[in-house]
C-alpha positions as CSV (number, residue, x, y, z in Angstrom):
1,M,106.8,328.7,-56.4
2,K,105.4,327.0,-53.1
3,I,109.1,326.3,-52.2
4,R,110.0,330.3,-52.9
5,G,106.9,331.2,-51.2
6,F,107.8,329.1,-47.9
7,I,111.1,330.9,-47.8
8,K,109.5,334.2,-47.7
9,S,107.1,332.9,-45.1
10,C,109.7,332.0,-42.8
11,T,112.1,334.9,-43.7
12,L,109.1,337.1,-42.7
13,L,108.2,335.1,-39.3
14,L,112.5,335.4,-38.4
15,L,112.3,339.4,-38.7
16,I,108.8,339.2,-37.0
17,V,110.1,337.8,-34.0
18,F,113.8,339.5,-34.4
19,A,111.8,342.9,-34.1
20,G,109.8,342.2,-31.5
21,T,112.7,340.3,-29.0
22,T,115.2,343.6,-30.2
23,L,111.9,346.4,-28.7
24,A,111.4,344.2,-25.7
25,G,115.3,344.6,-25.6
26,C,114.6,348.2,-25.6
27,S,111.8,348.9,-23.6
28,P,111.8,350.2,-19.9
29,S,113.3,347.4,-17.5
30,T,110.3,347.2,-14.9
31,K,112.1,345.2,-12.4
32,T,115.4,347.2,-12.7
33,E,113.7,350.9,-12.9
34,N,111.0,350.1,-10.3
35,A,113.2,349.0,-8.0
36,P,114.2,351.4,-5.1
37,A,117.8,353.1,-5.1
38,A,118.3,351.2,-2.0
39,Q,118.2,348.1,-3.5
40,T,120.8,348.7,-5.9
41,Q,123.5,349.1,-3.4
42,S,125.3,346.2,-2.0
43,S,128.8,347.7,-0.8
44,G,130.3,350.7,0.6
45,K,129.8,353.3,3.0
46,L,128.1,355.8,4.6
47,V,128.7,358.4,7.2
48,V,125.4,359.9,8.6
49,Y,125.1,362.8,11.3
50,S,122.0,362.1,13.1
51,A,120.2,364.0,15.8
52,G,118.0,361.8,18.4
53,P,115.9,360.6,18.8
54,K,118.7,357.6,19.4
55,K,116.7,354.5,19.3
56,L,115.1,355.4,16.4
57,A,117.8,356.2,14.7
58,E,119.8,353.0,15.8
59,K,116.5,351.3,14.5
60,I,116.9,353.6,10.8
61,Q,120.4,352.9,10.6
62,K,120.3,348.3,11.2
63,G,116.9,348.9,8.4
64,F,119.3,350.5,5.8
65,E,122.2,348.2,6.5
66,A,120.2,345.0,5.9
67,K,118.6,346.1,2.8
68,T,121.4,347.8,1.4
69,G,124.6,345.8,2.7
70,V,125.9,349.5,2.6
71,K,127.7,350.3,6.1
72,V,126.6,353.1,8.0
73,E,129.2,355.1,10.4
74,M,126.8,357.2,12.5
75,F,127.2,360.0,14.8
76,Q,124.7,361.1,17.1
77,G,124.0,364.1,18.6
78,T,122.0,367.4,19.4
79,T,121.5,369.6,16.4
80,G,124.1,372.0,17.7
81,K,126.7,369.4,18.3
82,I,126.5,368.5,14.8
83,L,127.0,371.6,13.2
84,S,129.6,372.4,15.4
85,R,131.4,369.0,14.6
86,M,130.5,370.2,11.0
87,E,132.5,373.1,11.4
88,A,135.3,371.5,13.0
89,E,135.4,369.1,10.0
90,K,135.1,371.8,7.2
91,T,138.6,371.9,5.6
92,N,138.3,367.8,5.3
93,P,134.5,366.9,5.3
94,V,133.6,363.5,6.5
95,V,129.9,363.5,6.2
96,D,127.6,361.9,3.6
97,V,124.3,362.9,5.1
98,V,122.9,364.9,8.1
99,V,119.9,364.8,9.9
100,L,119.1,367.8,12.2
101,A,116.4,368.3,14.7
102,S,115.8,372.3,13.1
103,L,114.6,373.3,9.8
104,P,116.3,376.7,10.2
105,A,119.6,374.5,10.5
106,A,119.0,373.0,7.2
107,Q,118.0,375.8,5.4
108,G,121.0,377.7,6.6
109,L,123.2,374.7,4.9
110,K,121.2,375.2,1.9
111,N,122.1,378.9,1.8
112,S,125.4,378.4,2.1
113,G,125.6,376.0,-0.9
114,Q,126.7,373.5,1.4
115,T,123.5,370.7,0.3
116,L,123.4,368.4,-3.0
117,E,119.8,368.4,-4.7
118,Y,118.0,365.4,-5.1
119,K,115.0,366.4,-6.7
120,T,114.0,362.2,-7.3
121,A,113.6,361.2,-4.2
122,K,111.2,358.5,-3.7
123,N,107.8,359.5,-2.1
124,A,109.1,363.2,-1.6
125,D,106.0,364.1,-3.2
126,K,104.1,362.9,-0.8
127,L,106.2,364.8,2.0
128,I,104.0,367.6,4.0
129,S,105.2,370.6,1.5
130,D,105.8,373.6,4.0
131,W,108.6,371.1,5.5
132,S,111.0,370.3,3.1
133,D,112.6,371.8,0.3
134,K,110.9,372.2,-3.2
135,D,114.0,371.9,-5.0
136,G,115.2,368.6,-3.1
137,N,118.2,370.7,-0.5
138,F,116.2,368.8,2.5
139,F,113.7,366.5,3.6
140,A,111.5,366.6,6.3
141,Y,110.8,363.3,7.2
142,S,109.6,363.2,10.6
143,A,108.4,366.4,13.2
144,S,108.1,367.3,17.0
145,A,105.9,370.0,18.3
146,L,106.6,372.2,21.2
147,G,104.1,372.4,24.0
148,I,103.5,373.0,28.5
149,V,104.8,369.5,29.8
150,Y,103.9,369.2,33.3
151,N,103.9,366.0,36.5
152,T,100.3,365.2,36.9
153,K,101.3,364.4,40.5
154,L,102.1,368.0,41.2
155,V,100.1,369.9,38.8
156,T,96.0,369.4,39.2
157,K,95.2,372.8,37.0
158,P,97.9,373.0,34.4
159,P,98.2,376.7,32.7
160,K,96.7,376.8,29.5
161,D,99.3,379.3,27.5
162,W,102.6,380.8,27.8
163,S,102.2,383.4,29.6
164,D,100.2,382.1,32.5
165,L,103.7,380.8,33.6
166,T,105.1,384.3,34.2
167,N,102.3,384.2,37.5
168,P,103.9,383.8,40.8
169,E,102.2,380.3,41.5
170,W,104.8,378.9,38.9
171,Q,108.0,380.8,40.3
172,G,110.7,378.8,40.5
173,K,108.8,375.7,39.2
174,V,109.6,375.5,35.5
175,T,112.4,374.8,33.3
176,I,113.0,375.6,29.7
177,P,115.7,373.7,26.9
178,D,118.8,375.6,25.9
179,P,118.3,376.7,22.4
180,A,121.8,376.4,22.1
181,Q,121.8,373.0,22.2
182,S,118.4,372.3,21.2
183,G,117.2,372.9,17.6
184,S,113.8,372.6,18.5
185,A,113.9,375.0,21.3
186,L,115.7,377.4,19.1
187,D,112.7,376.9,16.9
188,F,110.4,377.6,19.1
189,I,111.9,381.0,20.5
190,T,112.9,382.1,16.7
191,G,109.6,381.3,15.8
192,Y,108.1,382.9,18.7
193,L,110.0,386.1,18.2
194,S,109.2,385.7,14.4
195,N,105.4,385.7,15.2
196,K,105.7,388.3,18.0
197,G,108.4,390.6,16.7
198,E,110.8,392.6,19.2
199,S,108.0,392.7,22.1
200,G,108.4,389.0,22.0
201,W,111.5,389.1,24.3
202,Q,109.1,390.4,26.9
203,L,107.9,387.0,27.6
204,F,111.3,385.6,27.9
205,E,112.6,388.0,30.5
206,Q,109.6,387.4,32.2
207,F,110.2,383.9,32.5
208,K,113.6,384.6,33.9
209,Q,112.0,387.0,36.8
210,N,109.9,383.9,37.5
211,D,113.1,381.8,38.3
212,V,112.6,379.7,35.2
213,T,115.6,377.7,35.2
214,L,117.7,376.8,31.9
215,A,118.3,373.1,31.6
216,G,120.5,371.5,28.8
217,A,119.2,370.3,25.8
218,N,115.6,368.6,25.9
219,Q,116.2,365.8,27.9
220,E,117.9,367.5,30.6
221,A,114.8,369.9,30.6
222,L,112.3,366.9,31.1
223,D,114.2,365.3,33.5
224,P,113.5,367.4,36.7
225,V,109.9,367.4,36.3
226,I,109.8,363.4,35.7
227,T,111.2,363.0,38.8
228,G,109.2,366.3,40.7
229,A,112.0,368.8,40.7
230,K,110.5,370.7,38.6
231,S,106.5,371.4,38.0
232,V,106.8,372.2,34.3
233,V,108.9,372.6,31.0
234,V,108.2,375.6,29.0
235,A,108.6,374.6,25.2
236,G,108.9,370.6,26.1
237,V,109.4,368.2,23.0
238,D,106.2,366.4,22.5
239,Y,107.3,362.9,21.6
240,M,109.4,362.6,24.1
241,T,106.3,363.3,26.5
242,Y,104.3,360.4,24.9
243,Q,107.4,358.3,25.5
244,A,107.6,358.7,29.0
245,K,103.7,358.8,29.8
246,A,103.8,355.8,27.7
247,K,106.1,354.3,30.2
248,G,103.9,355.3,33.1
249,E,105.8,358.6,34.2
250,P,103.2,361.0,35.5
251,I,103.3,363.7,33.0
252,D,101.5,365.0,30.8
253,M,101.4,367.8,28.3
254,L,99.0,370.7,26.3
255,Y,99.8,372.9,23.4
256,P,98.9,376.8,24.6
257,S,96.0,378.0,23.0
258,S,97.7,381.2,21.5
259,G,99.6,378.7,19.4
260,T,103.0,376.8,18.9
261,V,106.0,375.4,16.7
262,I,105.9,372.6,14.6
263,S,109.8,371.7,14.7
264,P,110.7,369.9,11.2
265,R,113.5,367.2,11.4
266,P,115.0,367.4,7.9
267,A,117.6,365.2,6.3
268,A,119.9,366.6,3.6
269,I,123.1,365.0,1.1
270,M,126.1,367.3,2.0
271,K,127.4,368.2,-1.5
272,T,131.1,367.3,-0.5
273,S,129.7,363.9,0.3
274,K,131.9,360.9,-1.0
275,N,129.0,358.1,-1.3
276,V,126.3,360.1,-3.0
277,D,124.5,357.2,-4.4
278,N,124.5,355.5,-0.7
279,A,123.1,358.8,0.7
280,K,120.2,359.2,-2.1
281,A,119.4,355.8,-1.0
282,F,119.2,356.7,2.5
283,I,117.0,359.6,1.8
284,D,114.8,357.0,-0.2
285,Y,115.1,354.7,2.8
286,L,113.9,357.7,5.4
287,L,110.8,358.4,3.3
288,S,109.8,354.9,2.6
289,D,106.8,353.1,4.1
290,E,109.0,351.5,6.6
291,V,110.8,354.2,8.5
292,Q,107.8,356.5,8.1
293,K,106.2,353.6,10.5
294,M,109.3,353.4,12.8
295,V,108.1,357.1,12.7
296,A,105.1,357.0,13.8
297,D,105.4,354.1,16.6
298,T,108.3,356.7,18.2
299,Y,105.4,359.0,18.5
300,L,106.9,361.5,16.2
301,L,105.1,363.6,13.6
302,P,105.6,361.4,10.3
303,G,107.2,363.7,7.7
304,R,104.4,362.1,4.7
305,N,101.3,363.4,4.6
306,D,99.6,360.0,4.3
307,I,101.1,358.1,7.3
308,K,99.1,358.7,10.1
309,A,100.3,359.8,13.4
310,K,100.1,357.3,16.4
311,D,98.4,357.6,20.0
312,R,99.4,362.0,19.7
313,A,97.7,364.8,18.1
314,S,98.5,365.2,14.5
315,A,99.7,368.3,12.6
316,D,96.1,369.5,11.6
317,Q,95.4,369.5,15.3
318,I,97.9,371.3,17.2
319,P,97.1,375.3,17.3
320,L,100.3,377.1,15.6
321,L,101.7,380.5,15.5
322,K,102.2,381.7,12.0
323,V,106.0,381.7,11.8
324,D,108.8,383.1,9.1
325,W,110.9,380.2,9.0
326,A,113.4,382.6,6.6
327,W,114.1,385.3,9.5
328,M,114.2,382.5,11.7
329,N,117.2,380.9,10.0
330,T,118.8,384.6,9.5
331,N,118.2,385.4,13.3
332,G,118.9,382.5,15.2
333,N,122.8,383.0,16.4
334,A,121.4,386.4,17.2
335,A,118.4,385.0,19.1
336,I,120.5,382.7,20.9
337,K,122.9,385.4,22.0
338,K,120.6,387.4,23.3
339,F,118.6,384.4,25.1
340,T,121.7,383.7,26.7
341,Q,122.6,387.4,28.3
342,I,119.2,386.8,29.7
343,F,119.3,383.8,31.5
344,E,123.2,384.6,32.8
C-alpha cells in the first residue's frame, strides 16, 4: 500500500509539472509580443518617398536600417514632386511608404483608396489626434507652422499680421513660397481661404499688387531673406527659420496675431506596398521615442503629445486659424490654379 501510494504521489506530481509546462507554453511570450515590430525584421527592403528636411530623413533612414537590417531605398523631394512621381508610376507603383509635408495631400490619398490601414501602430494613441487619421491611414509624426520670417538687419519693426504686408513700406521686399511646390505653403493658402471664404483671395491679390515675389519651394523663398536681397517671407516655414537662426543667420520670425496654420507631416503605407511588414515597422519607428527626439532636435513640432518641442514655440502657444481640412483637400488644385494666375 505504501508503494502504491508513492506511485500515485509521483504520478500526480508529474501531471502537475506537465500541466504547468503546458500552460507556460500557451501563455503569451512577453519577450516576443512586446518586441517592437521593427525588431522582427531582419532582411528585405523598403521604398520610401519622403519630403524633407533632408538631414532628418537621412537620419531616420540610417536609424531604421541599423535597427532592422531592412534596406531603405529613399527618394526625397517636395510634396508636389512626390505626388507627381507617384502619378507617373501609377501603372507600376513601387513606393511602400510616403512621408508628406501636407495633411490634405494624405487625406487625398486616403479618399482615393490608395492607403493601407494600420490601426495597431505602436504609440499611435499618443499622437495629436487632429493631425492623424483615426482609422490608421496616415500618421502625422511631426509638424511645422507658417509665419512671417524677417531679416533682423533689415527689419527693425516687423509686421504683426498678414495684412500689414500689403502696406507700401513692404512693396517689393517680400517673397512667398509657391504652393505648387510646397505642401506647407498650400496648407497655409487653403487654410486661410477655408477660414475667410472667397474674401480671403483679396489678401493674395493685394500681395501681388505690392510686388510680393513668388519663389520656388520653402528654401528658395527663405534664401533671399537670409542674404538680404529681400526682407520678409510670408508663410515661411518655422523650423527652417529656427535652424538658420541657430546657425547664426540674421533671421527671426513671428506668428501673426490673427492666427496661422500648423502643417502636419503625415506618413502613410500605400495599399500597393510589396513590403507591408517592413512598412509597418517603419511607421512604428517614426512614432518611437528615438525618432520623436530627432524631430524635436530638428526644430519641428513632435507628432506625439507627450514629447516636448525643443527651443521653439509649442503647438499650444501658436495662434491658429480655424481651418477646414476636408475643404482644403477638396479645393487644393483649384486654389493652386487661381493663385498661380494671380501671380502670373
